C-alpha positions in Angstrom: -3.0 2.6 20.1 0.8 0.9 20.5 2.2 3.5 23.0 5.4 5.5 21.0 8.2 4.4 23.3 8.1 1.1 21.8 9.4 2.9 18.9 12.1 5.5 19.9 12.5 8.2 17.3 15.1 7.2 15.0 15.4 9.2 11.5 16.2 6.0 9.9 15.5 3.5 11.3 12.1 1.5 13.7 13.5 0.2 16.6 11.4 -1.9 19.4 12.9 -2.2 22.7 11.3 -5.4 24.6 8.6 -7.5 23.5 4.6 -7.1 24.7 3.0 -10.1 23.7 -0.2 -8.3 23.8 0.8 -6.6 20.7 2.2 -9.2 18.3 0.7 -8.4 15.4 0.9 -5.1 15.2 4.3 -6.0 15.3 4.4 -8.2 12.8 2.7 -5.9 10.5 4.9 -2.8 11.7 8.2 -5.7 11.1 7.0 -7.2 7.8 9.4 -7.5 4.8 8.5 -7.4 1.5 9.5 -7.1 -2.4 6.1 -6.9 -4.1 6.2 -10.9 -5.1 7.4 -12.3 -1.3 5.7 -11.0 2.1 6.9 -12.1 5.5 4.9 -10.8 8.7 7.7 -9.7 11.0 7.0 -13.2 13.2 9.9 -13.8 15.6 12.0 -16.6 14.1 10.9 -19.2 16.6 7.5 -19.1 15.7 5.9 -19.3 18.8 4.6 -17.0 20.3 3.1 -15.3 17.3 -0.3 -12.8 17.0 -0.8 -13.5 13.5 1.4 -15.9 11.0 1.8 -14.4 7.8 3.8 -15.5 4.4 2.2 -14.7 1.2 2.7 -14.6 -2.2 1.0 -11.7 -4.5 -1.9 -13.3 -5.9 -1.2 -16.6 -4.8 -5.4 -16.8 -3.3 -7.8 -19.6 -2.8 -11.7 -19.3 -4.5 -14.6 -19.5 -2.4 -18.1 -18.7 -2.5 -20.3 -15.6 -1.8 -22.9 -16.3 0.7 -26.0 -13.6 -0.1 -29.1 -14.1 2.0 -31.0 -13.0 -1.6 -29.2 -13.7 -4.7 -29.8 -10.8 -7.8 -28.6 -10.4 -11.0 -25.0 -9.8 -11.5 -23.9 -10.3 -8.0 -20.5 -12.1 -7.6 -20.4 -15.1 -7.2 -16.8 -16.4 -6.0 -14.4 -14.3 -3.6 -11.1 -14.8 -3.6 -8.6 -14.6 -0.4 -5.3 -14.7 0.0 -3.4 -17.8 1.2 -0.9 -18.1 4.2 1.7 -20.3 2.0 4.5 -22.0 3.0 5.9 -20.5 5.9 10.1 -20.4 5.3 10.7 -17.8 8.1 11.2 -20.6 11.2 14.2 -21.7 12.9 13.3 -23.1 16.1 16.2 -23.2 18.8 16.4 -25.4 21.8 19.0 -25.5 24.4 20.1 -28.3 26.0 16.6 -29.7 25.4 14.4 -26.6 26.4 12.8 -25.0 23.8 14.2 -21.3 23.3 10.6 -19.7 23.9 10.1 -16.1 25.2 6.9 -16.8 27.7 9.5 -19.2 30.0 12.5 -18.6 31.4 14.0 -14.8 31.8 14.2 -12.2 28.9 17.2 -10.3 29.6 17.1 -8.1 26.1 15.0 -8.2 23.0 15.7 -5.5 20.0 14.1 -5.6 16.8 15.9 -3.1 14.6 14.5 -2.4 10.8 16.9 -0.8 9.2 15.1 1.4 6.7 18.7 2.6 4.7 19.4 -1.4 3.9 16.2 -3.0 3.9 17.0 -5.4 6.5 15.5 -6.5 9.3 17.7 -7.2 12.8 17.3 -9.1 15.8 19.1 -9.7 19.2 18.0 -11.4 22.2 19.6 -12.3 25.7 17.7 -14.9 27.3 18.3 -17.4 30.0 16.3 -20.9 30.3 14.3 -22.0 33.2 17.5 -24.3 34.2 19.6 -21.4 33.5 21.4 -21.4 30.4 22.2 -18.0 29.2 21.8 -17.5 25.0 22.5 -14.7 22.4 20.7 -14.9 19.7 21.3 -12.5 16.6 19.5 -12.8 13.2 19.0 -10.6 10.6 16.3 -11.3 7.8 15.6 -9.8 4.0 13.2 -10.5 1.0 15.3 -9.5 -1.7 14.9 -6.9 -4.1 17.4 -8.0 -6.4 16.6 -11.9 -6.4 12.8 -11.5 -6.1 12.0 -15.2 -5.4 14.5 -15.2 -2.4 13.9 -14.9 1.5 17.4 -15.1 3.5 18.3 -15.2 7.4 21.5 -15.1 9.1 20.9 -16.7 12.1 23.2 -17.5 15.4 23.1 -18.9 18.7 26.2 -17.5 21.4 26.6 -19.6 24.6 26.9 -17.6 27.7 28.9 -18.0 31.0 29.1 -21.8 30.0 28.5 -25.1 27.8 25.9 -25.1 26.1 24.0 -27.7 23.9 22.4 -26.2 21.3 19.8 -27.3 18.1 18.4 -25.4 15.3 15.6 -26.9 13.9 15.1 -24.8 10.3 11.9 -25.5 9.0 8.8 -25.2 6.2 5.6 -25.3 7.6 2.4 -25.3 5.3 -0.9 -25.3 6.4 -0.2 -22.9 9.5 -3.2 -22.5 12.3 -4.3 -18.7 12.0 -6.4 -17.7 15.0 -10.1 -17.1 14.3 -10.5 -13.8 14.0 -13.3 -10.6 14.6 -16.4 -10.2 13.1 -15.9 -7.0 11.5 -15.7 -6.8 7.4 -12.1 -5.9 7.0 -10.6 -9.1 8.5 -9.8 -11.6 5.9 -12.1 -14.7 5.6 -10.7 -17.3 8.1 -9.1 -20.5 5.0 -8.6 -23.7 6.8 -6.3 -26.3 5.4 -5.9 -24.0 2.0 -3.6 -26.2 0.6 -3.2 -29.5 -0.8 0.1 -31.3 -0.5 1.7 -32.9 -4.3 4.9 -33.2 -3.5 8.1 -33.2 -1.0 11.8 -34.1 -0.9 14.9 -33.2 0.2 18.8 -33.5 -0.4 21.6 -32.7 2.3 20.1 -29.8 3.8 18.2 -28.8 1.3 13.9 -29.7 1.2 11.1 -29.2 -1.0 7.6 -28.4 -0.4 5.1 -28.1 -3.5 1.0 -27.8 -2.8 -1.7 -26.4 -4.7 -4.9 -25.4 -3.6 -8.8 -27.0 -4.6 -10.8 -24.3 -6.1 -8.5 -21.3 -7.4 -6.1 -24.6 -9.5 -2.5 -22.1 -8.7 0.3 -24.1 -7.6 3.1 -23.1 -5.4 6.8 -24.8 -4.6 9.0 -23.4 -1.2 12.5 -24.8 -1.1 15.0 -24.2 1.9 19.2 -24.4 1.6 21.5 -23.6 4.5 25.2 -22.8 4.9 26.1 -23.8 8.3 29.4 -22.0 10.0 30.7 -21.9 13.4 30.4 -24.4 15.9 33.0 -27.9 16.3 31.2 -31.4 15.8 28.2 -30.3 14.0 25.9 -32.3 13.1 22.6 -31.9 10.4 19.9 -34.0 9.1 16.6 -32.9 7.2 13.4 -35.2 7.2 10.2 -34.1 4.8 6.3 -34.7 5.2 3.8 -33.4 2.9 2.9 -30.4 4.6 6.8 -29.9 6.6 10.0 -30.4 6.5 12.8 -29.8 8.9 16.9 -29.0 8.9 18.0 -30.4 12.7 21.9 -28.5 13.1 23.2 -29.9 16.6 26.1 -28.7 18.4 27.7 -28.5 21.7 28.8 -24.7 22.0 31.8 -22.9 24.9 31.4 -20.0 26.3 31.5 -17.4 24.2 31.1 -19.6 20.7 28.7 -19.4 18.3 26.7 -21.9 15.8 25.5 -20.1 12.6 22.8 -20.9 9.8 22.4 -19.0 6.8 19.2 -19.8 5.7 18.1 -19.4 2.3 14.4 -19.9 1.4 13.0 -19.3 -2.7 9.5 -19.4 -3.7 7.2 -19.9 -6.5 4.1 -20.3 -7.8 2.0 -20.4 -11.0 -1.7 -21.2 -12.7 -0.7 -22.5 -15.7 3.1 -23.8 -15.1 3.9 -28.1 -14.8 5.0 -29.2 -11.0 7.9 -30.0 -12.4 8.3 -26.4 -14.0 8.2 -25.5 -10.3 10.4 -27.4 -8.7 13.2 -26.6 -11.4 12.2 -22.8 -10.9 12.8 -22.9 -6.6 15.8 -25.3 -7.2 17.3 -22.5 -9.7 16.7 -19.8 -7.1 18.6 -21.6 -4.3 21.3 -22.4 -6.6 21.9 -18.3 -7.5 21.3 -17.1 -4.0 24.0 -20.4 -3.4 26.6 -18.6 -5.7 25.5 -15.0 -5.0 26.1 -15.9 -1.2 24.9 -14.0 2.1 27.6 -11.2 2.1 26.8 -10.2 -1.7 23.2 -10.6 -1.3 23.1 -8.4 1.9 25.0 -5.7 -0.1 23.0 -5.7 -3.5 19.5 -5.3 -1.1 21.8 -2.0 -0.1 22.6 -0.8 -3.2 19.1 -1.3 -4.5 17.4 0.6 -1.2 20.2 3.2 -1.6 19.1 4.1 -4.8 15.3 4.5 -3.9 16.1 6.6 -1.3 18.5 9.0 -3.9 15.0 10.1 -5.6 12.6 9.5 -3.0 13.8 10.7 0.4 11.7 13.3 2.0 13.9 15.4 4.8 11.4 17.3 7.5 13.1 19.6 10.0 11.1 20.0 13.0 9.1 17.0 13.5 11.8 14.1 14.0 8.2 11.9 14.4 6.5 12.7 11.2 10.4 12.5 9.6 10.9 8.6 10.9 7.4 7.8 9.8 7.0 9.1 6.5 10.6 7.6 5.6 9.0 4.0 7.5 5.8 4.8 4.9 8.0 4.9 1.9 9.7 2.4 2.6 6.2 0.3 2.9 5.3 1.8 -0.4 8.5 0.6 -2.0 8.2 -3.2 -0.4 4.7 -3.0 -1.5 5.9 -2.6 -5.4 9.1 -3.0 -6.4 9.1 -6.6 -8.1 5.1 -7.0 -7.7 5.7 -6.9 -11.6 2.2 -7.2 -13.6 0.1 -8.0 -10.5 -1.6 -6.2 -8.2 -0.3 -4.4 -5.1 -2.7 -4.9 -2.2 -4.5 -2.4 0.2 -2.1 -3.6 3.2 0.7 -4.9 1.1 1.9 -8.3 1.8 2.0 -7.1 5.5 -1.1 -8.9 6.5 -4.4 -10.7 5.5 -6.9 -7.7 6.4 -9.5 -7.1 3.3 -8.6 -11.0 2.4 -5.6 -9.7 0.6 -7.9 -7.5 -2.0 -6.6 -4.4 -4.2 -9.0 -1.3 -4.4 -9.2 1.9 -5.7 -6.5 2.7 -3.0 -3.6 1.7 -5.2 -3.9 4.3 -8.1 -5.3 7.1 -6.3 -2.6 7.4 -3.3 0.0 4.8 -3.9 0.8 5.1 -8.0 1.1 9.0 -7.3 3.6 8.0 -5.1 5.4 5.4 -7.4 5.2 7.6 -10.3 7.5 10.3 -9.1 9.8 7.9 -6.9 9.7 4.4 -8.3 8.1 4.9 -12.1 9.1 1.5 -13.0 6.6 -0.2 -10.0 4.0 1.9 -10.9 4.0 1.1 -14.9 4.0 -2.7 -14.0 0.7 -2.6 -11.8 -0.8 -1.0 -14.4 0.2 -3.1 -16.9 -1.1 -5.9 -14.0 -4.5 -3.4 -14.9 -4.1 -4.2 -18.2 -3.6 -8.0 -18.0 -6.7 -8.1 -16.5 -8.9 -5.7 -19.2 -10.8 -8.9 -21.2 -12.2 -9.7 -17.6 -13.1 -5.8 -17.2 -15.0 -5.9 -20.7 -16.8 -9.7 -19.5 -17.5 -7.9 -16.2 -19.0 -4.5 -18.3 -21.1 -6.6 -20.8 -22.7 -8.8 -18.1 -23.8 -5.6 -16.8 -25.3 -4.5 -19.9 -23.0 -1.6 -20.3 -20.2 -1.2 -22.8 -16.0 -0.6 -22.7 -15.0 -2.0 -19.6 -16.0 -2.4 -15.6 -12.6 -2.8 -13.3 -13.7 -4.6 -10.0 -14.0 -2.7 -6.8 -12.1 -5.5 -5.0 -10.3 -7.9 -6.1 -6.5 -10.4 -6.2 -6.7 -10.9 -10.0 -9.4 -9.1 -11.8 -12.6 -10.3 -11.1 -15.3 -8.6 -9.2 -15.3 -10.0 -5.5 -17.3 -7.6 -3.3 -20.4 -8.8 -1.8 -21.9 -5.6 -1.1 -23.4 -4.2 -4.3 -23.6 -0.8 -3.5 -20.1 -0.4 -2.7 -18.9 -3.0 -4.9 -20.9 -2.8 -8.4 -21.7 1.3 -8.4 -18.4 2.3 -7.3 -17.5 3.1 -11.1 -15.0 5.9 -10.0 -12.5 2.9 -9.8 -12.3 2.6 -13.6 -11.4 6.7 -13.9 -8.9 6.2 -11.1 -7.3 3.7 -13.3 -7.4 5.4 -16.0 -6.1 8.6 -14.8 -3.5 7.1 -13.3 -2.4 5.4 -16.8 -2.4 9.1 -18.4 -0.6 10.3 -15.5 2.6 7.8 -15.9 2.3 9.1 -19.2 2.6 12.3 -18.6 5.1 12.1 -15.7 7.3 10.0 -17.6 7.2 10.6 -21.4 6.7 6.7 -22.1 5.7 6.3 -25.8 5.6 2.4 -25.6 3.7 2.0 -22.2 1.2 5.0 -23.9 0.5 3.1 -27.1 0.3 -0.4 -25.3 -1.0 0.2 -22.1 -2.7 3.9 -21.5 -4.6 3.6 -24.5 -6.6 0.6 -24.9 -7.5 1.1 -21.1 -8.3 4.9 -21.9 -10.6 3.6 -24.7 -12.3 1.0 -22.8 -13.1 3.2 -19.6 -14.4 6.0 -21.8 -16.7 3.9 -23.2 -17.8 3.0 -20.1 -18.5 6.1 -19.1 -20.3 7.3 -22.5 -23.1 4.1 -21.9 -23.1 4.6 -18.2 -24.0 8.4 -18.7 -26.5 10.2 -20.7 -26.8 14.1 -22.0 -30.0 15.4 -20.1 -32.5 17.9 -20.9 -30.2 20.7 -19.3 -27.6 19.6 -22.0 -25.2 18.6 -19.1 -24.1 14.7 -19.4 -24.9 12.9 -16.0 -24.1 9.7 -14.3 -26.4 8.8 -12.5 -26.9 5.8 -9.4 -23.2 5.5 -8.5 -21.1 5.4 -5.6 -18.2 7.8 -5.0 -15.0 7.3 -2.6 -17.3 7.9 0.7 -18.8 5.0 1.3 -21.2 6.4 3.4 -23.2 7.8 0.8 -24.6 5.1 -2.3 -25.9 5.3 -5.3 -25.9 8.5 -6.1 -26.5 10.9 -8.7 -23.5 13.0 -10.6 -21.0 12.3 -7.6 -18.5 15.3 -8.2 -15.4 13.4 -8.1 -16.7 10.4 -10.5 -17.8 13.0 -13.2 -14.5 15.2 -12.6 -12.3 11.9 -13.5 -14.3 10.8 -16.0 -14.3 13.9 -17.7 -10.9 13.4 -17.8 -10.8 9.8 -18.3 -13.0 10.9 -21.5 -10.7 13.4 -22.4 -7.5 11.8 -22.0 -8.9 9.0 -24.5 -10.1 10.9 -27.3 -5.8 12.6 -27.2 -4.6 9.4 -26.8 -6.5 8.3 -29.8 -5.1 11.3 -31.5 -1.7 10.5 -30.8 -1.6 6.5 -32.1 -4.5 6.0 -34.9 -3.2 3.5 -36.0 -3.5 1.6 -32.9 -7.2 3.2 -31.7 -8.3 1.9 -35.1 -6.2 -1.6 -34.2 -9.3 -1.3 -31.2 -12.0 -0.3 -33.2 -12.6 3.6 -32.5 -15.1 4.6 -35.0 -14.4 8.2 -36.2 -17.2 9.1 -34.0 -16.3 8.1 -30.7 -13.3 10.2 -29.1 -15.3 14.1 -30.0 -18.2 12.3 -28.6 -16.2 12.2 -25.7 -14.9 15.3 -25.6 -18.2 16.3 -26.0 -19.5 14.7 -22.7 -16.3 15.7 -20.9 -16.9 19.5 -21.6 -20.6 19.0 -21.1 -20.0 16.5 -17.6 -22.4 18.3 -14.8 -21.0 19.4 -11.5 -23.9 19.9 -8.8 -23.4 23.2 -7.1 -25.0 24.5 -3.4 -25.9 28.2 -4.5 -26.9 28.6 -0.6 -23.3 27.9 0.3 -21.3 28.7 -2.4 -19.4 25.4 -3.1 -19.8 22.3 -5.1 -21.2 19.6 -3.7 -20.7 16.0 -3.1 -23.5 14.5 -5.3 -26.5 16.3 -6.9 -28.5 17.1 -3.1 -26.6 15.8 -0.5 -26.3 19.4 1.5 -30.2 19.0 1.7 -29.9 15.9 3.5 -30.9 16.0 7.4 -27.4 16.0 9.3 -26.0 13.2 11.2 -25.9 13.4 15.0 -22.7 13.5 15.7 -22.8 14.8 19.3 -24.9 11.4 20.4 -23.0 9.4 18.2 -19.7 10.2 20.1 -21.1 10.6 23.6 -21.9 6.4 23.0 -18.7 5.7 21.9 -20.1 4.8 18.3 -17.3 5.2 16.2 -16.2 3.8 13.1 -20.0 4.1 12.1 -20.0 1.0 9.9 -19.7 -1.3 12.8 -22.9 0.2 15.0 -24.9 2.0 12.5 -27.2 0.9 9.6 -26.1 1.6 6.4 -29.9 2.6 5.4 -29.3 5.3 8.2 -26.0 6.0 7.2 -27.1 6.3 3.3 -29.8 9.0 3.6 -28.0 11.5 6.3 -25.4 14.0 5.9 -22.1 12.2 7.2 -18.8 11.1 5.0 -16.9 8.1 6.0 -14.0 10.1 4.4 -13.4 12.4 2.1 -14.9 12.1 -1.3 -15.6 15.6 -2.6 -12.1 17.4 -0.9 -10.7 14.6 -2.8 -12.1 15.8 -6.2 -10.2 19.3 -5.0 -7.2 17.4 -4.9 -6.9 15.2 -7.8 -9.0 17.6 -10.0 -8.3 21.0 -8.2 -8.5 22.8 -11.2 -12.2 22.4 -12.0 -12.8 25.0 -8.7 -11.9 28.2 -7.7 -10.0 28.9 -4.4 -12.7 30.7 -3.1 -15.2 27.8 -3.7 -12.4 25.2 -2.3 -12.2 27.4 1.1 -15.9 27.2 1.6 -16.2 23.5 0.1 -13.1 22.7 2.7 -14.8 24.4 5.5 -18.6 22.8 5.0 -17.6 19.3 4.5 -15.0 18.9 7.7 -17.6 18.9 10.3 -19.1 15.7 8.3 -16.0 14.1 7.7 -15.6 11.5 10.7 -12.7 9.6 8.7 -13.9 5.8 9.2 -11.4 5.6 6.4 -7.2 4.7 6.6 -7.8 7.0 3.2 -9.0 10.1 4.6 -6.4 12.0 6.9 -4.2 13.0 4.2 -6.5 14.3 1.5 -7.5 16.5 4.2 -4.0 17.4 5.1 -3.5 17.9 1.4 -6.2 20.3 0.9 -5.7 22.0 4.4 -2.5 23.2 3.5 -4.3 24.4 0.0 -6.8 26.2 1.9 -4.0 27.8 4.7 -5.2 26.0 8.2 -1.5 24.7 8.1 -2.3 23.6 11.4 -4.4 21.1 11.1 -2.9 20.2 7.5 -0.2 19.3 10.3 -2.6 17.8 12.5 -3.9 15.3 9.8 -0.3 14.6 8.2 0.6 13.4 11.6 -2.3 10.8 11.8 -1.6 9.5 8.5 2.1 9.2 8.7 1.0 7.3 12.5 -1.3 5.5 10.9 0.3 2.0 11.6 3.2 3.0 13.9 0.6 3.9 16.8 -2.4 1.5 15.1 -4.8 4.7 15.3 -7.3 2.2 13.2 -7.0 -0.4 16.0 -6.7 -2.9 12.7 -2.7 -2.9 12.2 -2.4 -6.4 13.3 -4.1 -7.1 10.0 -1.4 -5.6 7.7 -0.3 -2.2 7.5 -2.5 0.6 5.6 -0.5 1.1 2.5 -2.5 4.1 1.0 -2.3 5.9 4.2 1.5 5.2 4.2 1.7 6.9 0.5 -0.6 9.3 1.3 2.1 11.1 4.1 4.4 11.7 1.3 1.2 13.1 -0.3 0.8 15.3 2.5 4.1 16.8 2.4 4.9 16.7 -0.9 1.0 18.2 -2.6 0.2 19.6 1.0 2.9 22.1 2.2 5.0 21.4 -1.4 1.7 22.0 -3.1 2.3 19.8 -5.7 -0.2 19.3 -8.7 0.3 18.2 -12.3 -3.2 19.0 -14.3 -3.2 17.9 -17.2 1.1 17.1 -17.4 2.1 20.7 -16.0 4.0 20.1 -12.9 3.2 23.2 -10.5 4.4 23.6 -7.1 2.8 26.2 -4.0 4.7 25.4 -1.3 4.3 26.7 2.2 5.6 25.0 5.4 3.1 24.9 8.8 5.0 26.4 12.0 6.1 22.9 13.3 8.0 22.9 10.7 11.2 25.0 9.3 12.4 22.6 6.4 10.8 20.5 3.8 13.2 18.8 1.3 12.1 16.3 -1.3 13.0 14.6 -4.7 10.6 13.0 -7.4 11.2 11.8 -10.9 10.0 14.1 -13.7 10.5 12.9 -17.6 13.6 10.7 -16.4 15.1 13.9 -14.2 15.5 14.4 -11.1 13.7 17.8 -9.3 15.1 18.4 -5.5 13.0 20.8 -4.1 13.9 22.5 -1.0 11.3 24.5 0.9 12.0 27.0 4.1 10.1 29.7 5.9 10.2 32.0 3.3 11.6 30.6 -0.2 12.0 27.5 -2.0 15.2 26.2 -3.8 14.9 24.2 -7.1 17.0 22.0 -8.8 18.0 19.7 -11.7 20.1 17.3 -10.8 20.0 14.5 -14.0 18.5 13.3 -16.7 18.3 13.3 -20.1 17.1 16.9 -20.6 18.9 19.9 -19.2 15.8 22.0 -17.9 12.2 21.7 -17.3 9.6 24.4 -17.0 8.1 24.2 -13.8 5.8 26.9 -12.3 6.2 28.2 -8.5 2.8 29.9 -7.0 1.3 30.4 -10.5 4.9 32.2 -12.1 6.2 30.3 -15.0 10.3 29.4 -14.6 12.7 27.0 -16.4 15.0 24.9 -14.3 18.3 24.1 -15.8 20.8 21.7 -14.5 23.4 24.8 -14.5 21.9 26.2 -11.5 19.4 26.1 -9.1 16.3 28.7 -8.7 15.2 30.0 -5.4 12.1 32.1 -5.1 10.1 33.6 -2.5 7.4 32.1 -0.8 4.0 35.0 -0.5 2.9 35.7 2.5 -0.5 33.6 3.1 -3.5 35.2 3.9 -5.3 34.0 6.9 -8.8 32.3 5.8 -10.3 32.5 9.5 -10.3 30.1 12.1 -9.9 26.3 11.4 -13.1 24.4 10.2 -13.9 22.1 13.4 -14.6 17.7 13.0 -17.6 16.2 13.8 -17.8 15.2 17.6 -15.2 12.5 18.7 -13.2 12.8 15.2 -10.8 15.8 16.0 -7.6 14.9 14.3 -5.0 12.7 16.5 -3.0 15.3 17.4 -0.1 16.0 19.5 1.6 12.3 18.9 4.3 13.5 17.3 5.7 16.0 20.3 5.4 13.3 22.9 
């Protein structure tokens, strides 16, 4: 794991002191900047050394054949892999003809600071060249939230001690070499020379490169321009080739004198626009940002981020490391979706190439609940992206001989790209995840146009899927057989509880939205008998239960299987299991990769009694190995609800520090955006007790001993509700919005909150549930990280 000393605990910044070349890839992910449209990894300005170079455009990918040892009907034929596009971050530096390379000479000071309040990445370096020339370099980098096509870098070099000749080489580079990585299936496929040159040009200090991909037929343009300041007798020229452009700026600096350059880079891509149109697009973006200028662009960034924090910040008293981590996580969630604008939010955001840049169900089940409550416009845009792929989902359902729509388990542009069918083809729960996320957005915002135009078609087509996938059995219950739930170590099971409960909600919400908008439903050819049949299936949905233990089962018959030998696995150090054990063995035994039934108890908690939740949580804790980063936050939420507050704090810590400590050992490929969102869920849904079942906003706050206060804000139906939780009481305040009052619940007690005054209510005493459940051998939660 990344040692904590690299990131001193600060409430509003992430600071790296020194430079560990062995952990460059992890740092590059942590210091990645994005706005949801452009993503740039935190590579050093000079490019070398690097762990994994990366510049990404959301949904810009190359297609590749999917290999199969033996083909089968319905198998996806093509994969999609995100492309490392033209790198505009590079500013190389020569000091009296010696390259500025931190592997040589003497590195006297190196510091990087990600300022979470301004959205800026700062870097300060002092370096002595092998010949003894000393320079200071200061750079500030941003990916603009307000001008979404723009990356900007403000770079200055200062001579220290004696006159020094310096040369800056600002570059655009396509088809960078990407180091080959491991055979871990979570790692991206290697793509070499994915970009084919189409046009290149330069004028003054401006240069342009346009490329396309061979198989996916996508076209992208990157252009750069420069504003030079400082120095004297500064010379510059620009040279361009098909895959490379360079603007060279040189001068002689006296001691204390600085040469600076502000570099603006504009990106654009399309599957349809012509080459001249893309050329003009990036040229216009450069012209616009040149008019804005660096100072105003920086101020725009600050205002945008401050507006986000005003309605999204979470204050945690008693655990400074979690405080820093949850703000880091929220900032990364914002970066992943702020300007995605009807494109996917990948599992790694735009911070790395892990999982080939694919989006999964993680987005709707972990990221969108946070964005819906804090940045609802971004949540709506992601759901509009799902709508834009609905035709592809309908086509996929037909290929599987099903009705309605089947959304993909993993994708970039809407097609299923999973070559492993038990997880991909059978993971139908993604359809309910998408549908319920759309319904949740409507419940939280009251957005009627969205309800009519986005939620309605998604809910209708997914409801049709469940009716063709499931059936009424002889027991008069509605069954869904042969599916894979959230736990990827249990495939092709019957009546997965999470899937069934989410499908029931999907069916019920579909019937309700058709009643709200009958004319629009008629345009979707919704027959009169369909909504009643959806309600009947939802009402009769089968939820398997284990009478012997008094709990719901993860799926029908799950608790009758042999229990995995966790002691032997721990002794042999064979975690994660997916890299050491066969799926055949995993599928036939009781072992959970991640929370599954426990996830159902979070999102569908009104379907269980409190006693069932306590007993089921205790049963599944010893079986859940958390080989997925998605698990810790859900276990935190349910540990808090069932009264295991210390255990909940341990899981919160693990979720929050997933990437700052590289707990899964793959942060180098990109951040775990769902786990970072999960830290918010662990605090707000866990210790805040926030639930939104059927559009009713309820709280059941209770803090663990380690925390003395928790304060957060959410945006509910256009209003901002702020909640402050102490040891013995909670205070609710309505700060702004179109309504002067909202109806809420606190530990089951209904109350009305108005803008006139806050409401303070007692937190009831907790009945101890008994000793905390144990975890599988070798998979105890990562404890005490926050107190080191």
